[in-house]
N, CA and C of each residue as an Amber inpcrd file, in Angstrom:
protein
   180
   0.8370000  -1.1810000   0.0000000   0.0000000   0.0000000   0.0000000
   0.8820000   1.2450000   0.0000000   0.5240000   2.2610000  -0.7980000
   1.3260000   3.4760000  -0.8830000   1.1090000   4.3390000   0.3530000
   2.2270000   4.7490000   0.9520000   2.1920000   5.5760000   2.1490000
   3.1330000   6.7620000   1.9220000   2.7290000   7.9880000   2.2900000
   3.6290000   9.1260000   2.1310000   4.9050000   8.9450000   2.9460000
   6.0430000   9.3230000   2.3480000   7.3360000   9.1590000   3.0260000
   7.4860000  10.1720000   4.1530000   6.9910000  11.4250000   3.9300000
   7.0800000  12.4620000   4.9530000   5.7250000  13.1430000   5.1200000
   5.5630000  13.7540000   6.2860000   4.3520000  14.5100000   6.5580000
   4.3280000  15.7630000   5.6760000   3.1670000  16.0680000   5.0990000
   3.0120000  17.3050000   4.3300000   2.7390000  18.4230000   5.3210000
   3.5650000  19.4710000   5.2720000   3.4220000  20.5690000   6.2160000
   2.1190000  21.3340000   5.9640000   1.6740000  22.0510000   6.9850000
   0.4360000  22.8290000   6.8560000   0.5740000  23.9010000   5.7900000
   1.7560000  24.5210000   5.7030000   1.9690000  25.5750000   4.7090000
   1.8650000  25.0110000   3.2950000   2.4880000  23.8790000   3.0510000
   2.4600000  23.2680000   1.7180000   1.0440000  22.8150000   1.3640000
   0.3450000  22.2170000   2.3380000  -1.0260000  21.7680000   2.1230000
  -1.9390000  22.9500000   1.8100000  -1.8040000  24.0370000   2.5870000
  -2.6670000  25.1990000   2.4060000  -2.3710000  25.9510000   1.1110000
  -1.0900000  25.9670000   0.6880000  -0.7380000  26.5980000  -0.5910000
  -1.4060000  25.8770000  -1.7460000  -1.4560000  24.5780000  -1.6610000
  -2.0630000  23.7760000  -2.7210000  -3.5690000  24.0100000  -2.7830000
  -4.1930000  24.1730000  -1.6580000  -5.6470000  24.3310000  -1.5990000
  -6.1130000  25.7660000  -1.8180000  -5.2220000  26.7440000  -1.7120000
  -5.6380000  28.1450000  -1.6940000  -6.2590000  28.6000000  -3.0090000
  -5.7370000  28.1680000  -4.1440000  -6.2000000  28.6610000  -5.4380000
  -7.5450000  28.0670000  -5.8470000  -7.9450000  26.9790000  -5.2660000
  -9.1550000  26.2780000  -5.6870000 -10.4110000  27.0280000  -5.2650000
 -10.3860000  27.6770000  -4.1240000 -11.6060000  28.2230000  -3.5370000
 -11.8400000  29.6870000  -3.8540000 -10.9580000  30.3320000  -4.6340000
 -11.1360000  31.7450000  -4.9330000 -12.2630000  31.9340000  -5.9420000
 -13.0770000  32.9470000  -5.7150000 -14.1860000  33.2430000  -6.6070000
 -13.7310000  34.2090000  -7.6990000 -14.2570000  34.0370000  -8.8950000
 -13.9780000  34.9500000  -9.9860000 -14.9030000  36.1550000  -9.8730000
 -14.3990000  37.3020000 -10.3140000 -15.2440000  38.4900000 -10.3110000
 -16.2560000  38.3790000 -11.4440000 -17.4760000  38.8360000 -11.2320000
 -18.4760000  38.7240000 -12.2940000 -18.1180000  39.6090000 -13.4770000
 -18.4150000  39.1370000 -14.6770000 -18.1530000  39.9140000 -15.8820000
 -19.1780000  41.0370000 -15.9830000 -18.7100000  42.2410000 -16.2130000
 -19.5970000  43.3860000 -16.3540000 -19.2320000  44.1520000 -17.6200000
 -20.2440000  44.7170000 -18.2630000 -20.0160000  45.5690000 -19.4300000
 -20.8850000  46.8090000 -19.2820000 -20.5360000  47.8430000 -20.0520000
 -21.2990000  49.0900000 -19.9690000 -22.4800000  49.0470000 -20.9210000
 -23.5920000  49.5890000 -20.4750000 -24.7850000  49.7120000 -21.3180000
 -24.4910000  50.7270000 -22.4130000 -24.8250000  50.3800000 -23.6440000
 -24.5470000  51.2830000 -24.7680000 -25.4430000  52.5200000 -24.7540000
 -26.5530000  52.4450000 -24.0280000 -27.5070000  53.5710000 -24.0120000
 -27.2630000  54.5120000 -22.8380000 -27.1770000  53.9760000 -21.6120000
 -27.0660000  54.8520000 -20.4390000 -25.6980000  54.7800000 -19.7510000
 -24.8780000  53.7750000 -20.0850000 -23.5410000  53.6780000 -19.5080000
 -23.4770000  52.9610000 -18.1740000 -24.5680000  52.4000000 -17.6960000
 -24.5690000  51.6720000 -16.4350000 -23.8770000  50.3230000 -16.6050000
 -23.3160000  49.7990000 -15.5250000 -22.6790000  48.4810000 -15.5710000
 -23.7460000  47.3910000 -15.5060000 -23.6970000  46.4670000 -16.4650000
 -24.6700000  45.3690000 -16.5350000 -23.9400000  44.0780000 -16.8580000
 -24.6000000  42.9590000 -16.6100000 -24.0650000  41.6670000 -17.0210000
 -24.1940000  41.5540000 -18.5360000 -23.1990000  40.9770000 -19.2150000
 -23.2910000  40.9000000 -20.6720000 -24.4550000  40.0270000 -21.1330000
 -25.0240000  40.3660000 -22.2710000 -26.1410000  39.6510000 -22.8870000
 -27.4120000  39.7070000 -22.0510000 -27.5850000  40.7870000 -21.3010000
 -28.7910000  40.9830000 -20.4890000 -29.3690000  42.3580000 -20.7770000
 -30.6560000  42.5070000 -20.5340000 -31.3210000  43.8050000 -20.6830000
 -30.8860000  44.6840000 -19.5140000 -30.6270000  45.9520000 -19.8140000
 -30.2210000  46.9040000 -18.7730000 -31.4120000  47.1720000 -17.8470000
 -31.2050000  46.9970000 -16.5520000 -32.2810000  47.2360000 -15.5880000
 -32.5180000  48.7320000 -15.3800000 -31.5020000  49.5220000 -15.7030000
 -31.5950000  50.9600000 -15.4940000 -32.4700000  51.6400000 -16.5470000
 -32.2360000  51.3120000 -17.8400000 -32.9640000  52.0100000 -18.9060000
 -33.8570000  51.0900000 -19.7480000 -33.6700000  49.7610000 -19.6760000
 -34.5230000  48.8440000 -20.4160000 -34.0740000  48.5770000 -21.8390000
 -32.8530000  48.9880000 -22.1980000 -32.3510000  48.7900000 -23.5580000
 -31.4620000  47.5490000 -23.6380000 -31.4620000  46.9010000 -24.8200000
 -30.5610000  45.7940000 -25.1110000 -30.0950000  45.9410000 -26.5530000
 -28.8050000  46.0770000 -26.7580000 -28.1990000  46.2710000 -28.0890000
 -28.8140000  47.4640000 -28.8170000 -29.0680000  48.5530000 -28.1010000
 -29.5860000  49.7660000 -28.7130000 -31.0720000  49.7610000 -29.0030000
 -31.7860000  48.7070000 -28.6220000 -33.2230000  48.6080000 -28.8650000
 -33.9340000  48.5840000 -27.5200000 -35.0120000  49.3740000 -27.4030000
 -35.7740000  49.3950000 -26.1470000 -36.5940000  48.1160000 -26.0410000
 -36.3190000  47.3190000 -25.0250000 -36.9970000  46.0500000 -24.8220000
 -38.0620000  46.1860000 -23.7380000 -37.7410000  46.9110000 -22.6870000
 -38.6520000  47.1170000 -21.5690000 -38.9710000  48.6070000 -21.4950000
 -40.2380000  48.9340000 -21.4190000 -40.6430000  50.3260000 -21.3040000
 -40.3610000  50.8080000 -19.8950000 -39.5470000  51.8690000 -19.7820000
 -39.2580000  52.4680000 -18.4920000 -39.7580000  53.9090000 -18.5010000
 -40.3970000  54.3200000 -17.4270000 -40.8770000  55.6900000 -17.3290000
 -39.7890000  56.5710000 -16.7130000 -39.5870000  57.7300000 -17.2840000
 -38.5350000  58.6270000 -16.8130000 -38.9290000  59.3610000 -15.5490000
């Protein structure tokens, strides 16, 4: 049966595990109509536009 020759130190173990659990930042793009930050390929919640076309009617 395979057995480790030496104990793995806490620092080495934690270095190996550290990169796995980091979260990626969400992708954001600017709305072409109002300039607000939105998720790509989604309708802007601020103005209701998507790709320069009004999809949702928003009252000013």
